[in-house]
C-alpha positions in Angstrom: -20.5 8.6 -12.4 -18.5 5.4 -11.6 -15.6 4.6 -9.3 -13.2 6.6 -11.4 -15.2 9.8 -11.0 -14.7 10.2 -7.2 -12.2 12.9 -7.7 -15.0 15.4 -8.1 -16.5 14.7 -4.6 -13.7 12.9 -2.7 -13.8 15.1 0.4 -17.6 14.9 0.6 -17.5 11.2 0.3 -14.9 10.9 3.0 -16.9 12.9 5.4 -20.1 11.0 4.7 -18.2 7.7 4.9 -16.7 8.5 8.3 -19.9 8.1 10.4 -22.9 7.0 8.4 -25.0 3.9 8.9 -24.2 1.9 5.7 -20.4 2.4 5.6 -19.2 3.1 9.1 -21.7 1.0 11.1 -22.6 -1.8 8.8 -20.3 -2.5 5.8 -16.9 -2.0 7.4 -17.7 -3.9 10.6 -19.1 -6.8 8.6 -15.9 -6.9 6.4 -13.7 -6.8 9.5 -15.6 -9.7 11.1 -15.1 -11.8 8.0 -11.4 -11.0 7.9 -10.9 -12.0 11.5 -7.4 -11.9 13.0 -5.2 -10.1 10.5 -2.1 -9.6 12.6 1.0 -10.2 10.5 -1.0 -10.8 7.3 -0.3 -9.0 4.1 -3.5 -7.4 2.9 -4.2 -5.6 -0.4 -7.0 -3.1 0.0 -8.3 -3.0 -3.6 -10.3 0.2 -4.1 -9.1 1.6 -0.7 -10.8 5.0 -1.2 -9.7 7.5 1.5 -8.3 4.7 3.6 -10.7 4.1 6.6 -10.7 0.3 6.3 -6.9 0.3 5.7 -6.4 2.3 8.9 -8.4 -0.2 10.9 -6.5 -3.1 9.4 -3.2 -1.5 10.2 -4.4 -0.9 13.8 -5.1 -4.6 14.0 -1.6 -5.5 13.0 -1.9 -6.1 9.2 0.7 -5.1 6.6 -1.5 -3.1 4.2 -1.0 -2.1 0.6 -3.7 0.0 -1.1 -4.8 1.3 -4.5 -7.7 3.2 -5.9 -8.6 4.6 -9.3 -9.2 8.1 -7.9 -6.0 10.3 -7.4 -8.0 12.5 -5.0 -9.0 9.5 -2.9 -5.4 8.3 -2.8 -4.2 11.7 -1.6 -6.8 11.6 1.3 -5.6 8.1 2.1 -2.0 9.2 2.2 -2.9 11.9 4.7 -4.8 9.4 6.8 -2.3 6.5 6.7 1.1 8.3 6.4 4.0 7.8 4.0 4.9 4.3 5.2 1.9 2.6 3.7 2.3 1.8 -0.1 -0.5 3.4 -2.0 -1.0 3.8 -5.7 -3.5 5.1 -8.3 -4.6 1.9 -10.1 -7.8 0.7 -11.9 -8.9 -2.8 -10.9 -9.9 -3.4 -14.5 -6.2 -3.3 -15.5 -3.3 -5.6 -14.7 -2.2 -5.1 -11.1 1.4 -3.9 -10.4 2.1 -6.6 -7.8 4.0 -9.9 -8.0 2.4 -13.3 -8.0 1.3 -14.7 -4.6 2.1 -11.4 -2.8 -0.8 -11.2 -0.4 -2.6 -13.3 2.2 -5.9 -11.4 1.7 -7.4 -9.1 -0.9 -10.3 -6.9 0.3 -12.6 -5.4 -2.3 -14.9 -3.3 -0.2 -17.9 -1.9 -2.3 -15.8 -2.0 -5.5 -16.8 -4.9 -7.8 -20.3 -3.5 -8.5 -18.7 -0.6 -10.4 -17.4 -3.1 -13.0 -19.2 -4.6 -16.0 -16.6 -7.3 -16.5 -15.4 -9.4 -13.5 -13.3 -11.9 -15.3 -10.0 -10.0 -15.6 -10.2 -8.4 -12.2 -10.9 -11.7 -10.5 -8.1 -13.3 -12.4 -5.7 -10.7 -11.2 -6.9 -11.0 -7.6 -6.3 -14.7 -7.8 -2.8 -14.2 -9.3 -1.7 -11.9 -6.4 -3.1 -14.1 -3.7 -1.0 -16.7 -2.0 -2.2 -20.3 -2.1 -4.9 -20.5 0.5 -5.3 -16.7 0.4 -8.7 -15.1 0.6 -10.8 -12.5 -1.3 -13.2 -10.7 1.0 -15.7 -8.6 -1.0 -18.8 -6.6 -0.4 -21.2 -5.5 -3.2 -24.6 -4.0 -3.6 -27.1 -6.8 -2.9 -28.7 -7.8 -6.2 -32.1 -8.2 -4.6 -32.3 -4.6 -3.5 -32.4 -3.2 -7.1 -35.2 -5.6 -7.9 -37.2 -4.5 -4.9 -36.8 -0.9 -5.9 -37.3 -1.4 -9.7 -39.5 -4.6 -10.1 -40.0 -4.0 -13.8 -36.3 -4.3 -14.6 -34.9 -7.7 -15.8 -33.3 -9.2 -12.7 -31.4 -11.8 -14.7 -29.7 -9.2 -17.0 -26.3 -7.8 -16.1 -26.9 -4.1 -16.7 -25.9 -0.6 -15.8 -28.0 1.6 -13.6 -27.7 5.0 -11.8 -28.5 5.7 -8.2 -28.8 9.2 -6.6 -26.9 9.6 -3.3 -26.4 12.4 -0.8 -22.8 12.9 0.1 -22.5 15.3 3.1 -25.2 17.5 1.7 -24.2 17.2 -2.0 -26.4 15.1 -4.3 -24.8 13.1 -7.1 -25.6 10.1 -9.2 -23.4 7.0 -9.1 -23.3 4.4 -11.8 -23.3 0.7 -10.8 -23.6 -2.7 -12.6 -26.4 -5.0 -11.5 -25.7 -8.8 -11.9 -28.0 -11.6 -10.5 -26.8 -13.8 -7.7 -26.1 -16.7 -10.1 -23.7 -14.5 -12.1 -22.0 -13.3 -8.9 -21.4 -16.9 -7.8 -20.5 -18.1 -11.3 -17.9 -15.4 -11.7 -16.2 -16.4 -8.5 -16.2 -20.1 -9.4 -15.0 -19.4 -12.9 -12.0 -17.6 -11.5 -11.0 -20.8 -9.8 -11.8 -19.4 -6.3 -13.6 -21.5 -3.7 -16.6 -19.7 -2.2 -16.4 -20.1 1.5 -18.9 -17.5 2.8 -22.0 -15.8 1.2 -23.6 -13.5 3.8 -26.2 -10.8 4.2 -25.9 -9.9 7.9 -28.4 -7.7 9.8 -27.3 -4.5 11.3 -25.1 -4.9 14.4 -26.8 -4.5 17.7 -24.0 -1.9 18.5 -25.3 0.4 15.8 -26.4 3.7 17.3 -30.2 3.7 17.3 -30.6 7.2 15.9 -28.9 6.0 12.6 -31.4 3.2 12.0 -34.8 3.4 10.3 -37.4 3.5 13.1 -38.8 0.0 12.4 -35.3 -1.5 12.6 -34.4 0.6 15.7 -37.5 -0.9 17.4 -36.1 -4.4 17.0 -37.2 -5.6 13.6 -33.9 -6.7 12.1 -35.4 -9.0 9.5 -36.3 -6.2 7.0 -32.8 -4.9 6.5 -31.2 -5.8 3.1 -28.4 -3.7 1.7 -25.0 -5.3 0.8 -23.9 -8.9 0.0 -20.7 -10.2 1.5 -18.5 -13.0 0.3 -15.3 -14.8 1.2 -13.6 -16.8 -1.6 -10.3 -18.8 -1.2 -7.6 -19.5 -3.7 -6.9 -23.3 -3.6 -3.8 -24.2 -1.7 -2.8 -26.6 -4.4 
């Protein structure tokens, strides 16, 4: 299953996403730190899911528009965010229904790793960004798959499945692995300037009971999960 298959388990994913370690206490706080002050900024939440990140951005003063390829996820987002927030069912692999230079920031939170081809999505993201606007993205860290499956070809862009537990329900999600050089190359090829490439440790504010024991005891060096980036559209 890929991003478009979330209709089948949208409610379970939303429940799991609300309070787990990787989403609620690691990935979302890291994305919000990279975004910084969003008050008054127009932000496109690309692959908004059920809307938890959009809700936080709105609370911080952003003007948010969101889309997701899953109708069920968009329905959950509408319940969470209310009718005033523009939300639509849309696939990032297809042309976006927004005008040129419409947004100050585009957030792609755990979305791009579902896509085999990044060229067209990044071109569309660049199109809808204002000059000087930013893409803030998080993806599965490419090194993690190599640690887990050392016999696989790290340098090949390839599809793989990963079994996950969603609020007591087990399912297999499908992702695309690409090496770090392909990630960076795709950003640069899209005429975006890479400003940040980060792999932060868990926050010291993360509840200890959610962390693996060795990390809860203070060893933060062994935690590797997602890769975060900020890329900027040139101002001229």
